[in-house]
Structures are given as C-alpha cells and as structure tokens.
N, C-alpha and C positions, 0 to 999 in steps of 0.2 A: 423651084419657087413658083413658076407659072402654074404647075400642076396643083400645088397646094392652094393657090389663090382661086383657081377654077373650082376646086372642090368646095371651098367656102362660099363662093358665089352661088353654087348650087344649093347649099344649105340655106343661104340667105333668101333664096327665092321659094323655099319650100315651107308649107304650113301643115303641121301634123296635129292630130288630136290624140291626146293621151287620157284614157279613162274619162272620155267625154269632155275634158277641159282643154281648151285651145292653148297650146304651148307657144311661146314666142318664136316667131319665124326666124330661122337662122341659128337657133340654139338647140332646138329639140333633138336634132340628130347628132349633137356633139357627144362623143363617147369618151369614156375614160382612156381608151386606147389611143385616142388622138394625142394625148399628153405624154403617155408613158414611153420611156425609151425602150428600144428593142433589146432582146437578150435577157429579159428578166421575167420571172414568174412570181406570183404573189400568193401569200398565205390566205386561203379562203376564210379563215377564222377572223381575220382583221376586217372590220367594217370599211366598205368603200365610202367615199364622201357622200354619194347620193343616198346611201342607205340611211344616213343620219340627217343630211340637209333636206332631203326630199327633192332635190334638183341636182343636175350635174354641175360641176365646177364650170363657171363661165356663163351659165344660163341666166343666173341672177347674180347680183353683187352680194356676197355673203356678209351678213351683219356680224358684228363682233361677238355678240352673244351666241350666234350660230357656230362660229369658229370655236369658241370655248366648249360648246356642247360636243362638237366632233372630237376635239382634242381629249376631252374627258373620256369619251368612249374608246379612243385609241389606247389610252393609258389603262383602261379597265380590261382591254382585250389582248394586249401585247405585253409579254414579259420584258420587252426591250424598252418600254416607254415609262417615264415618270412624269406626272403632271404636278405643277407647282405654282402657287400664287406667290408672286414676289413683291406685291405691294398694291396700292390703289391710286387711281387718278383723282383729279379734283372732283370729277363727277361720280366718284366712288365706284368706278368700274375696276374689276380686278385686273392687274397686270399678271400675265401668266408666262410660264416657260415650260417647254417640253425638253426633257433630257432623253435622248435616244442613244442607246449603246447596248452592249451585250448584258445579259442578266448578271453575269459575274461582276462586271464593272459597276452595275447599279448597286449590287450588294456591298461594294467596297468604295462607294462614292466619296465618303468623307476622307478616307485615306488617300485617294487619288487627288483630291483637292489639296490636301496637306502636302503631298509629294510635289505637286506642281509649283508650290510656293518656293521650292528649292531652285527653280529656274532663275530666280532673282539672286541666288547665291553663287558667285563664280567659283567658290571652293567646294561646292557640293559634288559628290561623285554620283553621276546619273548615267544609267544605261539608256541612251536615247532610243535604241531600237525596241526597248520594252515599254517605255513610257507611252501611254495613249496620247494621241494628238487630240486637241479640242478644237472643233470647228463650230463657231457660233454664227447664227444667221438672224438678222433683224430686218423686219419687213415693214414698209409703210410708216416711216416716221412722219411723213406727210400724209395726212389722213385721206386725201383725195387721189392718192397714187395707188389705185385699187388692184392693179395686176399683181402687186407685191403680196398683199395680205391673202389674196385668193390663191396665189402660187404656193404660199406656205402650207395650205391644206394638202396640196399634192405632194410637197416635200415631206410632210409628216407621214402621209400614207406610204409613200415609196420607202422611206427609211425604216418605217415600222413593219412593213409587210413584205418587202422584196426578199426572196429566199436566198438569192445569190450573194448578198452582202453580209450574211450571218457571221462568217469568219472575220470579215473586215471590221465589224463592229467591236471585236475584241481589242482592236488597236485604235479605234476612233470613237470619240464622244461627240455627239451632235447636240447643240443647244438651239432651240427654235423659239424665237419671240415673234409671234405672228403679226403683232401690231404694236410698234413702239409708241403709237399715238392712238390709244383706244377711243378717246372721246371724239377726235377728228374723224377717225375711220367710221365710227357709227353715224356721225353727222352726214358724211358723204354717201354712205350706203343707203341711208334713208332717202336722200335727195334723188339719186339716180333710179332707185327702185320705184319711188313714188311717181316719177315722170317718164317711166319706161313704157313704151307701147308694146303690145303683143306682136305687132308687125314692125320690125325694127326699121328705123329711118336714120341714115347716116348723115343727114344734113347738119353741118356744123352749127347752124342757127337754131337747131332744135333745142327746146328748153332743157332737155335731159343733159345737154352738154354745157350748160351755163348755170352753175350753182348760184344761189342767192348769196349775197354778202353775209358773212365773211368767208364762206366756203368751208371746205373740210380740211384745208391744209394744216391749220394750226391746232393747238390744244384748246382747252376750255377758255383760256384767256387769249387765244389767237396767236400764241407764240410759235415760232418755227423751232421745234424741238431738235432739229438736226444741227442747230447752232449751240445747243445747250450741253453737249457732252462734257466739255471742259468746265463750263460755268456752273452746272448743276444747280440751277435756281428753281427747278420744278420737280414735283414728286416722281414723275415719269422718269426723268433723267437720274435722279438720286437712286431710285430703285434699280435701274438697269446698270448704272455705273458700279453699284455695290456688288452686283452679280459678276460684272466684268472683273473686278478686283478679286473676287472670291475664286473665280475659275482661271483667270489669265489665259483666255483662248489664244491659240496660235494663229488662227485665221478668223477674221470677222467679215461676214458678207453683209453689205448694206444696200438694200433694194429700193430703187426709186423709179419715178417716171419723169419724162420730159415732154416737150411739145409734140403734138400729133404728127407734124410733118418732119419727123426725124426717123432714125432707124433704131439701133441698139448700141449702147456704149458699155464697155467695161474697162477698168483700169489695167495698165498705168495711164496716168493723165499726161498733161503737157510737161515734159521733163524739166524745162527751164523754170517751172513754177513750183517745183518741190521745195519744201522747207529745208534749209541747210542742216537742221538738227536730225532730219530723217536719214538713217544710214543708207549708203549706196546698196548694201546687200539687200535691204528691204525692197528697193526698186528692182533689183535683179530677180528676186523671188517672185515679185508681183508679175514681172514680164514672163517668167517661166510658167506660172499658173495660168496666165492669159492664153497660152497656147492650147490649153484644155478647153477654154471657153470658145476659142476660135474654131476648134474642131467640131464642137457641139453645134455652133451656129452654121458652120459649113454643111454639116449633115442635114440640118433642117432646111437649108437654103435661105436662111434669114440674113438680111443685110445687117452689118454692124460696123463699128469703128472703135479705135482706141488711140491713145497718145494725142488727143486734141480735145478742145471744148472745156474740159474740166481740169482743175489743178488739185494739188495735195498740200496746200500751204497752211491754212488755218487748222489748228489742232482741235477744233471744237466739233468736227463732223463725226458721224459714225464710221466713216471710211478713213479718217486721219487720226482720231484719238488713239486707235490701236497702234499706229505707226510709231508713236513716240514712247511706246512701252514694250517693244520687242515682239509685237504681234504684226500681222499683215492685214491691213484693212483694204477691202476691195469694194469699190462703188460700181453698181449696175444701174443703168438708166435706160428704161424702155419707153419708146414712143407711146403716148397714152391715147387710148380710144375715148377717154373722158366720158364714159358711158358704155353702152354695150355694142355699139357700132358707130364709126365715124369715117367720113370720107377723108382721104389724105392724098398728097401728091404722089404717093406710091400705090394708090388704089384703096379700096375699102379696108378699113382697119378694124377687125372684130376683136372684141374683148378676149375671146378665147386664145387668139393668136398672141396677144400680149402676155397672157398668163403663161403660155407654154414656153416662151423664150426665157422668162424669169425662172421658171421651174427647172428647165434644162441646165441653167448655169448653177443651180444648187447641186445637181447631179455631177456636172463637170468639176465643180469645186471639190466634191467628195473624191472623185477620181484623182485629182491633183494631191489632195491630202493623203490618200492611201499610198501613192507612189513617192511622195516627198517627205514622209512622216519624220524620219530620223533627221534629215537636213533642216526641216523647219523647227523641230524641237530644239536642236542644237543652236539654231540662230537666236532663239530667245535667250538662252543662257549666255551666248556670246555677246548679245546686245547689252546685258546688264554687267558683264565683265568689263566690256569696253567703257561703259558709263562710269564705273567706279575708277577705272584708270584715268579717265578724263577729269573726274572730280579731284583725284589725288594731285594732279598738276595744275589745277585751277588756282590762281592766286586768291580768288574769293572762296571763303570756306562756309559762308552762311549769308542769309539775308535777314535783316531785322525790319519790322514795320510796326506802326502804331500811330496813335494820335493822343496827345496829352489831354485834350478837352473832351474827347468822345470815345468811349470804350467800345461802342456798338459796331462801328465800321471795321475796326481791327478784328473784333470777334468774328464778324461774318466772313471776312477774308480767311482767317484761320480755319473756320468751320468748313469753308469751301475747299481749301487746300487739303485738309485732312481726309476728305472723302475719296481722294485719289491714292490712298495708302501711302501717304507722305507723313513723316513724323514732324510735328509742330510743337514747339516748346513755349510756355508762358514765361515771361520775364518776371523775376521775383525781386528785382531791385531797380532803382532809378539809375540810368546811365546816360552819358552824353557821348555821341559819336559824331565826329566832324562838326561840332558845334550844334548838333541837333539833339534835343532831349527826348528820351524814351522813358516812360513811367511804368513801374511795376503794375501788373494786372491790366495794363492798357497797351502792352506791346508784346510781340511774338517773334520768335527766331526759328528759321527753317534751315537746318544744316544741309549742305550740299553733299556731304559724304554719306549718301544713302542710295539705294537702288534706283529711285526715281529721279536721279540727277538731271537727266535730260528734260523731263517734264517740269522740274523746278525751274530750270533755265528758261524754258518756254514761257512760264508764268511771269517771271520777273524781268526778262531781258528787254532792252530797248534796241530796236533794229531800224536803221535808216538807210541802209544800202541794200540793193536788190539786184539779182541777176535779170529779172524780168520786171517790166513796169505795168503789167496787167494782172489783175487779181479777180478771182471768182467771188471772193468775199472780202473780209477786212484784211488790211495789211498790218494792223497793230492791235494788240490786246493786253498791253502791259498792265496787269491787274492792280498793283498798288496805286497806279495813276487813276484807274477807274474808281477806286475807293477813296481817292484824295487823301492818301496816307503818307506820312513821312516814311521813307524807307532808304536803306543803303545796304551795300555789301559789307560784310565783316571779314577781317583778317583772322587767321587762326588764333592769334594772341588774344584778341578781344573775345572771340567765341569761347575759348577755354576758360577765361576769367569770369564770364557772365554766370550769374546764379539763375538757373532756369529749372522748370519742371515740365516733364513730358505730358502733353495733354492726353487724357484718356478719351477713348471713342465716346461720342455722344455728350461731350462736355457742354455745359450751359453757360449762357451769358450772365454776367454779374448783376445782381439785383441792385436797384438804387436805394436811396435812403431819404427819410424825412427828418430834417434837423429842426426841431422846434416843438413847442407845446401846443395843446389843443386850443388854447385861448389866444392864439397869435392874432395880432392886429391885421396882418395880411400874410400871404405866402408868395414866394417867387421861385422861378427856375429859369436857367439860361437856355438859350435856343441852340447851343452848340451840339447838344446831344441829338443823335440821329432820330430818336423816337419822341423828341419834345413835341412835334406836331400832333402825334397821337394823343399825348396827354392833354394838350390844349384843346383839341377837338372834343374829347370826352368831357372835359370840364364845362365847355360851352354847351354841350348837349345836355348836361345835367342841370343847366340853368345858372351856373355861377358867373360872377362878373370876372371876365378875363380881359386884361389890358396889356398893351404893348409899350415898352419904354423906347424912347429914341435917344436917350442920353444915359451914360453910366450912372449908377446909383451905389453909394457906399453905405453899407449897413453898420450898425453899432459895433460889431466885432471886427470891423475892418474889411470884411468881404466886399469886393467890388462886383456888382452885377453889370455885366457888359451891355452895351447898346443892343437892343433887340431882345431883352429878357421879358419874361411873362410874369405879370402880377395877377394874383388870384385872391378874390375875397367874396363874401356873400353879397347878395343884392340888398338894397336898402330895406326892402319890405320882406326880407327873408323870415322864415318861420323860426321859432325859438331854438330848435335843435339844429339849425342849419350849419352853425359853426362846427359842431361836433361831427356832423355828416361830412363836411368839407375836409376836415382833418383825416377822417377815415378814408375818403376817396383819394386824397393825395398820398396817403401812405400806401394804399393799394396800387395806385398808378406808378409810384416810384419803384416799388418792387417789380412791377410788370415791365416797365419800359427802361429801367436802368438810370433814370434821371435822378439828380439830387435836388430836393426841394428844401428851401430855407424859410423858416418861420421868421416873421418880422414883428417886433414888439412895439414899434412906434412908427408913426408916419413922418416924423421929423428926421428924415435921413439926409445925408450929405449929398451934394450934387443937386438933384431936384427932390422935392418931397413926394411921398407916395400918392398924395392927392393932387399932384400937379396937372393942370389942364393940358400940358404938352404930352401927357401919356394918353394914348388912344385906346378907346374901348373897341374891342374887336367883335364883329358880328360872326356868328357861326357860318362857315362856308356852306352854302347850298349849291352843290356842284352838278353841272350837266356836261357830259362829254359827248360830242357829236359823233355818231357812228352811221354806217350805211354806205350806199353806193357813192364812190368817189373818194371816200376817206381811207387812208392807209390803215388796214385792219390791224396789222402788227403793232403799229404805234399806238392806236387807240387801246389795244389790249394791254400794252405796257402801262398805260395810265390807269386803266381799270385794275390791273393786278396790283400796282403800287398802292393805290388808295384802299382797295378792298382787302388785300392780304396783309399788308404791312402796317397800315394805319387805321384799319377798322372804320373807314369812312363810307357810309352808304352814299352812292352816287347814282345819278340817272344816266343811262345810256340812251341818248336822245337821237332817234333816227332823223337824218336830214330831211326825209320826206314829210315829217310830222311837225316841222318847225312852225309853219303857219297856223297849225291847229292846236298849238300848245300854249298854255298859260305861262308865259316866260317870267312872270312876276314872282314865281315861287323859287327862282334861282338868282343868286347874286354872283355866281362865277360860271362862265360858259367857256369851254375849252374846244378849240378847233384844232384837231391833230393835222398833221401833214396830209394834204389831199388836193383834189382839183375843184370840188364843189361846183362842177359844171352844170349840175341839175338845178341850181338856184338861179333866180332872176332878180328883178328889181324889188319884188315884194319881200323876198327874204332879206335882201340888203337893207330895206327900210325897217324891217322887224328888228334886225340886229342893231341897227343904228339907234333906234328908239330905245331899245332895252339897255344898251351900253350907256347911252347919254343920261339915263336916269340915275347913274351913280354906281353901276356895276362893273365887274372886272371881266374883260375878254382876253383870253390867252390864245395867241395864234402861233402855230408852229410851222416853219418851213413854207411850203407853197400856200398855206392859208393866208399868209401875209400878202402874197401876190393877188389872191382873190379880193382881199380888203382894198388893195390898191386899185384894181380894175373897176371896183364898184364905188370908188371915191369915198370910202368911209374914213380912212386915214391914208397917209402917204408914206410908204417906205421906199427909199431910194436904193437901188441895187447897182453894183458895178457891172458893166457889160463885158462879157468875154468876147474877144475878137473871133469872127467866124473862121472856120477851118480854111476856107479858100482865100482868106485875106492874110494868112499868116506866113506863107512861104511861096517859093517858086514851084515849078512843076515837080511832082513827086511820083514815084512808081505806084501804080494801082495796088500792088500787093501790100503796100505799107499803110493803106487807108485804115484798116481795122486796128492795127497796132498804134498808129498815131492818134486816132480819136479815142481809143480805149485808155491810152496812157494819160489822157487829160481828165479822166474821171477820178474823183476823190471818193473811193468806195468804202474807206474805213480807216481813218487816221486820227491820231491823238495830237492835240495842239495845246500850246500855252496861251492862257488868257490872263488878263488883269481884272480883278473884281473889286468894285468899290464896296468895301465892307461897312461903310457908313450909310449906304443905301438900303432900304428895306429888302430889296432883292438879295443883298449880300449879308443880311443878318444871320448870325450863327457861324459864320466863317471867321477863323482866327487870323487869317492872313489873306492878302489879296492875290497871291499866286495860286493858280488853279489850272487843272487840266480839263479839257473838253473833248468830246468825240464828234467828229464830223464825217458824214458820208454823203455829201452833196456838193455841188458847185454853185451854191447860193452865197453871194458876197454882198453884205449889207453895208452901205455907206453910213458913217456915224451921223446921228441926228444933229440938227442945227443947234438945239438947246444943249449946252454943255453938260447939263445934269441928267440928260435923258438916256445916257449910254452906260448903265451900271456894269456892263461887262464888255470888254473889247479884247481883240487879239493883240498879242505883243508884237514888238518889232522883230523878234526872232521866234516865230510862232510854232515851228515844227518841233514836236516832242518825241514822237515815236511813229514810225510807219512811212508809207510812201506818199509823196505829193509831187505833182508836176511843177517844174520851176515857175511856169506862168501862173499857176494857181497859188503858189506860195507868195508871189508878189500881190496877188489880188486879196488874199486873206490877211496879209500884213496890216495891222492897225485898223482893220475893219471892225464893225460892230457885231457882237455876238448876241446881245440882248438889248432891246430898245423899248422905251416906254412912250406911248402916245396918249394924247388927251382927246377924248370924244365926249363932248358935253361935260357932265359931271363924272363921267366914267373914265376908266383907264384901259388902254389896249397894250398888252405886253407881248411884243414879238420876240420869238426865239428862233435863231438860225439853226442851232444844233438841238438834237434830241437828248434831253437831260436824263431820260429813263431807258436808254438803249439796252435791250436784251435783259433788263432787270439787274444788270451787273454794275451800272454806273451809280453806285451809292454816293459817290462824291459830288455828283451834280443833281441828285434827287432833290436836295434842299432848295436849289434855285427854283425848281418847279413848284415845290410846296410853298415857298415864300411868295411866289406869284399868286397862289391860291389864297393864302392866309392874309397877306399884307398888301395885295394890290389895292384894296379898299382904302388904305391910309397913305398911299404915295401922294405927296404934295403936288397939286395941280401945276404949280409954277415950274416944277422940275421936269414935266413931261413935254415932249416935242409937239 
C-alpha cells in the first residue's frame, strides 16, 4: 500500500508536456497498465480507452457522451459486444447497455432470454451447468459518484479485449450500464472538469470539490434514482427495470461512492438489518462472492470493510431490488475523491485510485460468477420454487385495491406493479369486501399465486416489528397506503368468484366524460379525481371563470356535487363563441384527465344556487418554488416534478439568492421546501412578510417553519425532545450510536385525521388518511381550533418503525397548520406530501394548499 501511495505522490509532483500541451500534473503518467489485472493479454484490434477519449481513464472525468462514443467503438470492433439504446432520460440522453459475451451467445440472444424466463418456473427442466449466467453491472446511479462510470470504461475494455476470458464468455453474459443516471453524471462531469486545474490541488476547500446546488447526485428533477427501483416513477428506472425483467440477471453489481474519509465497502451489509423476505441463501452466496472481492483488494493493498455501515432492508435500491427476485445484488461503496485529487485522513486520494478499486471488483465478480455459475443459476430457480410453495400455504390469496371516487390513483398503482412482471387484473364487477366497496374499472386484483410472490408481499405488507431499530433508509413503503387506496387481502373463495380481466402490458387509464350539451348554463366537476387540479389550472389559464364551492350542491337530476367541487363558466364579457369553445375544452380535458364533467342547465340548484356569493372565484396559481443553497434539493425537485410532469403547471424555480431582486408581485403562491435558509437575514424576512401580508399564500415545509419562527413572521410551537443525556443513567459508550440512531424517524407511515370540510381536505371522501414521516419534528396543535386541518390520531403508527418516545410525541400532534399573516395565509406542513413521487395519496394536500390557500377564512387561521 505504501509503495503504491509513494508512486502516486511521485506522479502528483510531476508535470509533463505532451505534444506541446501541458498535461494535468499527477495524471499524465497514469497508464492503462496501472488499472489492468496481471495475467491477461489484450486483443490489439480492440481500441483502448485513450484511443477514443483522447486521454487516459482518470486523467479527466469522462463525460457521458464520451463514454457512449467509446462503447459504440467497442461494439463496432469486437464480435463479443452489442451496443443497445434502452430508452431516454428527461433530458433526452440515450440510456445505453452493452452486452458482452461470446459471438455464439450474441447470435442466440433472444433464445437465451426466453430460456432464462424458465428460472421462474419450478417445474422447468434446466441443465444449470449449460445455462449461461448473467452478470449485470450498473454504475453511478448517483451522478456525482464518478469513479463508477469511469470504471465502467475499463470493465468494458477488459471484457471485450482480454484474450484469456474468451472461453469463459461462452458461459457468462455481461450487461454493462455505464451510468444509471446520465443527466446527473453529465452535470457532475461538467462541473469538475470546468473547475479542474492542470496542477492538481487536493485541498478539500477547492471549488472543484464543492458542486454548486443541486449537484450531480440526482436526475433532471433532482431525484435519488437509487430509491426508485421499486417505485419506477422516472423513465431511467422504468427503462432499466424493463431490462432487468427481460434478462433476470443472476448477479447485479451496484457501484457507488461514499465520503472521502472512508475506505472501500462491499456487501454483505449489517446482518441484523436484512429484510426478513430476503432468503438466507442469498446472504450466504453474497458472503461467498465477497471472498473474491477481499482477495482482489488484498492484492492491491487497498483498505476495505464489509458487514457494517450499510443494510439491505429497503427493496428499492439497485443492490436490494435483485434480492427479492432470486438474484444477488451487491453494493460497492468507494471513498470519493470528489474531483481529481483530494486530501483524506488516509493520505492523498487520487481519482485514478478510486477508479481502480471499482474496476477490480468488476473483475473479481466475474471470477466468482465463473466459479459459482451452476450454484447461482440453481439458486434463482430454487428461489421461485420456494416462493410458490409459500404462496400455496398463505391464507391470503390475493390483494384488491381501488378507490370508488378516483380511478387514477388505482390505475397508477396497477401500472407501477405491472412493470415488475407481476400479473394485475382489472375488476369487472362491483363487489364489497369486509364492508368496503370496490367498483369495476376502478379496482384491481393482484393474485399471490405467481412467481413474484415475495415482491408482491413486500409491496403490500405492513410490518411493525423489527430485529434492528436502525435503518439506512425507510422502514416502511406499504404502497396502497401511499396511494391512499382502500385495500385488503382476499381469500381464495372471493378471488375465485371475482370477475376480472388480465391487464395487458401498456394498458392506459380510462378517459373521462362530459355529460351535458354545448349550451349548458355552467359546468362542474368534483375535486376527488387525482387530475382535477390539472383541469382547473388549464381552464383558468384559458381565461374561463373557475369557482370553488364550499357546500354541497344538488343538481336537477339528483347528482350531489360534494363540497370542494369546481364550477366553470364563461366570463361576463366573453366573446360570442366562448361557450362553444368552453364545451370543447371541457370535453378534451375530461378525455385527457379522466374527470367527469357535468353540464348544469339552471342556476336554481338545491343547497346553494350556482350564483351564490359563498362560492369563491379562484385566481390562477402563479407559483414560485424556492431553490438553491440551503434548500433540500430532493424535496424541491419532488415539487417541481409533480407540478411540471403531472399537472402541466409552469412554475418558477426561484433561487434564494435572488429573492431581494425579484418582483414578487407576479406570484401569489410561494413554496418554501424543507431547508435551513441560513443565507437569509432581516431583509428577506421583511420581503416575505410584506408579500404574504398582501393576501398571498406561503407554504412552508419542515424546517422552513422553524425559519419563519426564528424571524417572527408567524409562530409554530414544537414539542421538545428530551436531550440524550437527560434520559437515563450511565450507559456503555458502545451503545451511543445505537441509542441515538434508534430515535431517528427515518421513514415511517402514520395515521392522521383530516378535516374534509376544510379547503385543505377538499377532494377526500373520508377523514382517515396515511402520511409519511421522516423527521423528528413534532408540532403542537394551533390555539385556534379550526387551524389544524390534519392531526395525528391517538394511535398513529400504521407501518414501519418508530421509537416509543417519538410515538408519544407524534400522538395527537398537528400535521398541517394554517397561520394568518396580514391578509395572507401561511400553511405549515410537518410531513412531505410528495415523497419520492410515490405519495399520490397526499399530493392533493399540497395541491389544495396551492389552489385553495387563497380562500381559507381568516378567522379559522391561527
């Protein structure tokens, strides 16, 4: 190890000139041989990375387009390699995959894929010694973890050009995805290359090491794609999961980086934090494969660790999604140089060193796959055989879910589940189960008697007991709860009697309808439909009169429009053909969004009349979301994605640094995502106060409420947690991390009670709701009894882990609170209603704050 470090220090002190151009000190002398393992020779006809890139791997941070160009050249020059575009990102970058194997396997690739599907059939007769093993490798799902994508270049070259593995490739197929997050990877490479000196400086304070907000970690909308494997809410995830299901890889390698002052990690993780649904055999095989990685790191003299720091609980990671499907997912975490050189507690950390560690574990994984091929292939079929045995003895035979008032949320959950090669059936008749109604075309059934039994259980199960109280990520993701759907398990009798239809791949959501003639007096639609806000916004944007009802209205045919319905008509001074255009717009919007629009032929309706002054005229939301330093980029991105992708609402991403120089009068809704806002002072506080007091809506999430408190704009009162040292007598030093970590609420689902007569609760048919919490912020109820539209119940835990002390603190606390600031409203939200784009059930709370904050009665605010 010391010899290697000394050699690099020599490189770092050297400055060479190549063709008259000064090369970066410390990288000009890096050779390809530094990376490549001993004992291999390489086909000279295969281009080396430098031949195409113009620089050696590790000298610069390869941009995504450069990686694609090199991979295309590999495919053109090697009979082992196939280049494939598997989809496109939000920014329209192609997602690519290299398939590397023998020419014979490439010629029969479709048959091999088809044969591999038999691994999910326990009755299939398979010769495991002849079936090729598939090893897939995914690099840099976090765009700023650059050693991964750069090591993929070396892996592709090695497997395409190494002469000694020619025979092995007849039995192994390698799939390489060089960047699971192309948009983020490109953003990061641009940053570090732009700020890189030709004389490297490892000072951690150097600008090269500190990306501008939001950094390259997330995708276009700043989402962490490593949490999206199960949720599949983004095109990058949808495309890669489709390939996973097509290939059923036996091994999936998931390459990441961690903090600079670390070493190198490979799985297995912390044993006590494995999910109970993960088979023990999976863990045994992971441990067996780990021995190959250990030998590779020992040979290099690189420090490493295993069985600590990381867990395998949440099935939404690249390293855990495979584990619930008979594959073996393996996480690699390399200490990051976050640039081309950075000082660390272990000495200077060059970019090239981080790349080499990652690449060598691709090679060690190949060695493990070669030696364990039959055992690993058999494990996958055994996994599905055991799954079907478990489903046979399970007293539950299926799950049913849906919502009688809104077809969209049920559709989107069915759509999500189907992407995991799970059969989903549409209900063709109305049925009632345990007193709960499920309507045809609005409800779906997922049988448990299918190969993906374990994954189905993971999607629907509620789990409140745990072996360990520490979690790297969320402890609960019960998806029907996040969609706010009625759901229940079905017995075999009910399942067999139900009239259902198997959903075909790519099925679409049902179009809405317009009931009424062109000359209607007015039109109305209810707010329960998920996409009702999309329709309302478009109608306001087109200049129509859009109003909100606060009381039920009964139409002439007996139809009751619930509180919170939308009335639409033309403006008083509308043009002569406006009524015809309105009818056409409504018909189009109904078809697009799935809503039902009702034509009203008279204003003399029961309840209140259509012209009642109690019905509020809505102003079109002009929305600004604060972004920039101090703001939680992931949460801001969730808001941006929701409004931009699902509701077609143009919004302003307003940098916190520009608040004082912005004409705030153009916005009537300002959203403060969770963040510290420490860069703001009194002038920004006065600006916000003046703007809100003028009658606008301020939405504050999480710690944004704390900032409002500290600057005395409004007053939110929080429950205080007792300090650790005040809680108990003397404790062993070794228990400190465990005791403090157990008190963190990292991701748990709770029960809340929603006031559906309050504008924040409009569109919800019942007051029982689930909410997702991943913080220890506990809000005392406001003094005004009308100011707390959503509160936690007396028995709040629904699914997941919570420390007993926190359970007491959350009990009967406030989840959403409305404050008055001048003529404006401040809506504080403890929980994130848009978490990971999967909380369809609480999205409406956020949208109601945007659309209806303007009409909340002042006397009801605290």
